[in-house]
C-alpha positions as CSV (number, residue, x, y, z in Angstrom):
1,X,23.3,5.0,20.9
2,X,24.9,1.4,21.0
3,X,21.4,0.5,23.6
4,X,19.9,0.8,20.7
5,X,21.9,-1.2,18.6
6,X,21.8,-4.1,20.8
7,X,17.9,-4.1,20.9
8,X,17.5,-4.0,17.0
9,X,17.3,-7.6,16.8
10,X,13.9,-7.4,18.3
11,X,13.0,-6.1,15.2
12,X,10.4,-8.0,13.5
13,X,8.9,-4.8,11.0
14,X,10.8,-1.8,9.8
15,X,8.2,0.9,8.1
16,X,9.5,3.4,5.5
17,X,7.7,6.3,4.6
18,X,10.3,7.6,2.2
19,X,9.0,7.9,-1.7
20,X,11.6,7.4,-3.6
21,X,14.6,6.6,-1.4
22,X,14.4,2.9,-1.4
23,X,12.2,2.3,-4.9
24,X,13.9,1.0,-7.9
25,X,12.5,4.4,-9.3
26,X,9.2,2.7,-9.9
27,X,6.4,2.2,-7.3
28,X,4.9,-1.2,-6.4
29,X,3.1,-2.7,-3.6
30,X,5.0,-5.1,-2.0
31,X,2.6,-6.2,0.8
32,X,-0.9,-5.8,2.0
33,X,-1.7,-6.5,5.6
34,X,-5.3,-6.5,6.1
35,X,-7.0,-6.3,9.8
36,X,-8.9,-8.7,11.2
37,X,-12.3,-9.8,9.3
38,X,-10.9,-8.5,5.8
39,X,-8.7,-9.8,3.5
40,X,-6.1,-8.5,1.6
41,X,-8.6,-8.1,-2.1
42,X,-10.9,-6.5,0.0
43,X,-8.3,-3.8,1.1
44,X,-6.6,-3.2,-2.3
45,X,-10.1,-3.6,-3.9
46,X,-11.3,-0.5,-1.5
47,X,-7.9,1.1,-1.8
48,X,-7.7,1.0,-5.7
49,X,-11.3,2.5,-5.9
50,X,-10.4,5.3,-3.6
51,X,-7.5,6.5,-5.4
52,X,-8.6,5.3,-9.3
53,X,-8.2,8.7,-10.4
54,X,-5.7,10.0,-9.0
55,X,-2.4,11.1,-10.9
56,X,-0.3,10.4,-7.4
57,X,2.5,8.4,-8.2
58,X,1.2,6.1,-5.0
59,X,-2.1,5.9,-5.9
60,X,-0.9,4.9,-9.4
61,X,0.5,1.7,-8.0
62,X,-2.3,0.7,-5.7
63,X,-4.3,0.8,-9.1
64,X,-1.6,-0.9,-11.3
65,X,-1.6,-4.0,-7.8
66,X,-5.5,-4.0,-8.2
67,X,-5.3,-5.1,-11.7
68,X,-2.3,-7.3,-11.6
69,X,-4.2,-9.0,-9.2
70,X,-7.7,-9.3,-11.4
71,X,-9.6,-7.3,-9.2
72,X,-12.4,-5.4,-10.6
73,X,-11.9,-1.7,-9.4
74,X,-15.4,-0.1,-8.6
75,X,-15.4,3.5,-8.5
76,X,-18.9,5.6,-6.8
77,X,-19.7,8.6,-8.7
78,X,-20.3,10.2,-5.3
79,X,-17.9,9.9,-2.2
80,X,-18.6,11.6,1.0
81,X,-16.4,11.5,3.9
């Protein structure tokens, strides 16, 4: 265990995937990290288009972030995977 604590100073990113544990009771998108060749606006626009009709709290947080960023959410009538 002590070895783990000695290495913790090297961390640059921590990811939590535990809905509700680290929130204020209101889910929000805080950071968007886009892959090379994409920008944050593209990422949130695509994510919001996919999540627009979902009732899931995480989906609603994504859509809300797009709206507050002034992004026009495009929804396709048919989505194929």
